[in-house]
C-alpha positions in Angstrom: 15.2 -29.2 1.7 18.5 -29.6 3.6 20.1 -27.0 5.9 22.8 -26.4 3.3 20.2 -25.5 0.6 18.3 -23.2 3.0 21.6 -21.5 3.9 22.4 -21.0 0.3 19.0 -19.5 -0.5 19.1 -17.1 2.5 22.6 -16.1 1.6 21.5 -15.4 -2.0 18.6 -13.3 -0.8 20.8 -11.3 1.5 23.3 -10.6 -1.4 20.4 -9.5 -3.5 19.4 -7.0 -0.8 23.0 -5.7 -0.6 22.8 -5.1 -4.4 19.7 -2.9 -3.9 17.2 -5.5 -5.0 14.1 -6.0 -2.9 12.8 -9.0 -4.9 14.2 -11.9 -6.9 11.2 -13.2 -8.8 13.4 -15.0 -11.4 13.2 -12.4 -14.2 14.6 -8.8 -14.3 11.2 -7.5 -15.7 9.2 -9.0 -12.8 11.8 -7.7 -10.3 11.7 -4.2 -11.7 7.9 -4.1 -11.8 7.5 -5.5 -8.2 10.1 -3.2 -6.8 8.7 -0.1 -8.4 5.2 -1.0 -7.4 6.1 -1.5 -3.7 8.2 1.7 -3.5 5.6 3.9 -5.1 2.7 2.3 -3.2 4.5 3.2 0.0 4.9 6.8 -1.2 1.3 6.9 -2.1 0.3 5.7 1.3 2.4 8.3 3.0 0.9 11.0 0.8 -2.6 9.9 1.6 -2.0 9.6 5.4 -0.3 13.0 5.4 -3.2 14.6 3.6 -5.8 13.0 5.9 -3.8 13.9 9.0 -3.7 17.5 7.9 -7.4 17.7 7.3 -8.1 16.1 10.7 -5.6 18.4 12.5 -6.9 21.5 10.9 -10.5 20.3 11.3 -11.2 21.1 7.7 -14.0 19.2 6.0 -12.3 17.8 2.9 -15.6 17.3 1.2 -16.5 21.0 1.4 -15.1 22.8 -1.7 -15.1 26.1 0.1 -12.5 25.0 2.6 -14.6 26.2 5.5 -13.7 25.0 9.0 -16.3 22.5 10.2 -17.6 22.5 13.8 -17.4 18.8 14.3 -16.4 17.3 17.6 -13.1 15.6 16.9 -13.5 13.2 19.8 -16.9 11.8 19.1 -16.9 8.1 18.3 -18.8 8.5 15.0 -16.5 11.2 13.7 -13.3 9.2 14.5 -14.8 6.1 12.9 -15.7 7.9 9.7 -12.4 9.7 9.6 -10.5 6.4 9.9 -12.7 4.7 7.3 -12.0 7.6 4.9 -8.3 7.5 5.6 -8.0 3.7 5.1 -10.0 3.9 1.9 -7.9 6.8 0.5 -4.6 5.1 1.6 -5.5 1.9 -0.2 -6.7 3.7 -3.4 -3.7 6.0 -3.6 -1.2 3.2 -2.9 -2.7 1.2 -5.6 -2.7 4.1 -8.1 0.9 5.1 -7.3 2.0 1.5 -7.4 0.2 0.8 -10.7 1.7 3.9 -12.3 5.3 3.1 -11.2 5.1 -0.6 -11.9 3.6 -0.1 -15.3 6.0 2.7 -16.3 9.0 0.8 -15.2 7.9 -2.5 -16.8 7.1 -0.7 -20.1 10.4 1.1 -20.3 12.3 -2.1 -19.5 10.3 -4.1 -22.1 10.6 -1.4 -24.8 14.3 -1.2 -24.1 14.7 -4.9 -24.5 12.5 -5.0 -27.7 14.1 -1.9 -29.4 17.6 -2.5 -28.2 18.0 1.1 -27.0 16.9 3.2 -24.1 15.9 6.6 -25.4 13.2 9.3 -25.0 10.8 7.4 -27.4 10.6 4.5 -24.9 9.9 7.0 -22.1 7.3 8.8 -24.2 5.3 5.7 -25.0 5.6 4.3 -21.5 4.5 7.6 -20.0 1.5 7.9 -22.4 0.3 4.3 -21.6 0.8 4.9 -17.9 -1.1 8.2 -18.0 -4.1 6.4 -19.6 -4.0 3.7 -16.9 -3.9 6.3 -14.1 -6.8 8.2 -15.7 -8.8 5.1 -16.0 -8.4 4.4 -12.2 -9.9 7.8 -11.3 -13.6 8.2 -10.6 -15.7 9.1 -13.6 -12.9 9.4 -16.1 -14.0 11.2 -19.2 -12.5 11.0 -22.7 -10.9 14.4 -22.3 -9.3 13.4 -19.0 -7.8 10.2 -20.5 -6.3 12.1 -23.4 -5.0 14.8 -21.1 -3.4 12.2 -18.8 -1.8 10.4 -21.8 -0.3 13.7 -23.1 0.9 14.7 -19.6 2.4 11.3 -18.9 4.2 11.3 -22.2 5.5 14.8 -21.9 6.7 14.4 -18.3 8.5 11.1 -18.8 10.1 12.1 -22.1 11.2 15.4 -20.6 12.6 13.7 -17.6 14.6 11.3 -19.9 15.9 14.1 -22.0 16.9 16.2 -19.0 18.5 13.3 -17.2 21.5 13.6 -19.6 21.9 17.3 -18.9 21.8 17.3 -15.1 
């Protein structure tokens, strides 16, 4: 690869960043999925870190459903190691769930728009339902009722957001 080709590629990538694109994977569907995944995964990570930081700062045992304050020594090596392990595990899981949901929803709405030739509440409804099912399936011990509830909730939220986006 010559210097001229490298300069052209770098310039093209910088122009894509100026246009608000994080990725150029060669197809708009792939670009949209990857960008949505990365952005939402970051939000999920921030949410998980914030929650764990709160539990650590308040010295609340997150596993205790009563919300009682635990009397653990915050500075013992074992406690810090367990806290960090829990936080890393939660951050990874939540990042993956948020990224999966955003990437799947964005990809489905784009694909349905391309197939149907229109972007309406029906695309949002179907994409939200499928995304809700996917999110429910990533949770621990997902039951049939939880999967159906997540599908209904995803469909309702996404179609309502689409319908309300024209009003506000």
